[in-house]
C-alpha positions in Angstrom: 103.2 111.3 102.7 105.6 112.0 105.7 105.3 110.2 108.9 104.0 113.4 110.7 101.3 113.8 108.2 100.3 110.2 108.4 100.1 110.5 112.3 98.0 113.6 111.9 95.6 111.9 109.5 95.2 108.9 111.8 94.7 111.2 114.8 91.9 113.0 113.0 90.4 109.7 112.1 90.5 108.4 115.5 89.0 111.7 116.8 86.1 111.4 114.2 85.5 107.8 115.1 85.2 108.8 118.9 82.4 111.2 117.9 80.4 108.4 116.7 81.1 106.3 120.0 83.6 104.1 118.1 86.4 103.6 120.7 87.2 100.0 120.8 90.7 99.2 119.3 89.3 96.8 116.6 86.4 99.2 115.6 88.7 102.2 115.4 91.1 100.3 113.3 88.3 99.4 110.9 87.2 102.9 110.8 90.7 104.3 110.1 90.9 101.7 107.2 87.9 103.3 105.6 89.2 106.7 106.4 92.3 106.0 104.5 90.8 104.1 101.7 87.7 106.0 101.0 89.2 109.4 102.1 88.8 111.5 105.2 85.2 112.6 105.6 83.8 109.5 104.1 81.6 109.5 107.1 79.8 112.7 105.8 80.1 111.8 102.1 78.3 108.6 101.6 74.8 108.2 102.5 75.2 104.7 103.8 77.8 106.0 106.1 75.9 109.0 107.4 72.9 106.7 108.0 74.9 104.0 109.8 76.9 106.3 112.0 73.9 108.4 112.9 71.7 105.4 113.7 70.7 105.3 117.5 69.8 101.6 117.1 73.3 100.3 116.2 76.2 100.0 118.7 79.7 100.8 117.5 80.7 97.2 116.2 77.3 97.0 114.4 78.0 100.4 112.9 81.5 99.0 111.6 80.1 95.7 110.4 77.5 97.7 108.4 80.1 100.1 107.0 82.3 97.2 106.0 79.6 95.5 104.1 78.5 98.8 102.4 82.1 99.6 101.5 82.6 96.1 100.0 79.5 96.5 98.0 80.7 99.8 96.9 84.0 98.5 95.7 82.2 95.7 93.9 80.1 98.1 92.1 83.1 100.1 91.0 84.9 97.0 89.9 82.0 96.0 87.7 82.0 99.4 86.0 85.7 99.1 85.1 
C-alpha cells in the first residue's frame, strides 16, 4: 500500500469515528486500529460494533473500551478455531 492510500484509509477511518462522536486522540487511535485490523466498515459488519457505536448510553471512551473487549474476544475465538 502506498503512503497516499494509507493516508486516505486513515482519513476515512477518522471521519467515520467522528460520526460516532469519537474525536479524542486516544479513542480515534483505537478506532483506527480496529479499522485497519478488522477492515474498513467493521463498524457496520459486526453486531457488537453496531450496538456499541449506536448506544446512546455509552460515551466515546466507553464505546472504545467495549469495542476493544469485543475484538479481543473475537480474536480469541478465531485462535481457538485454528
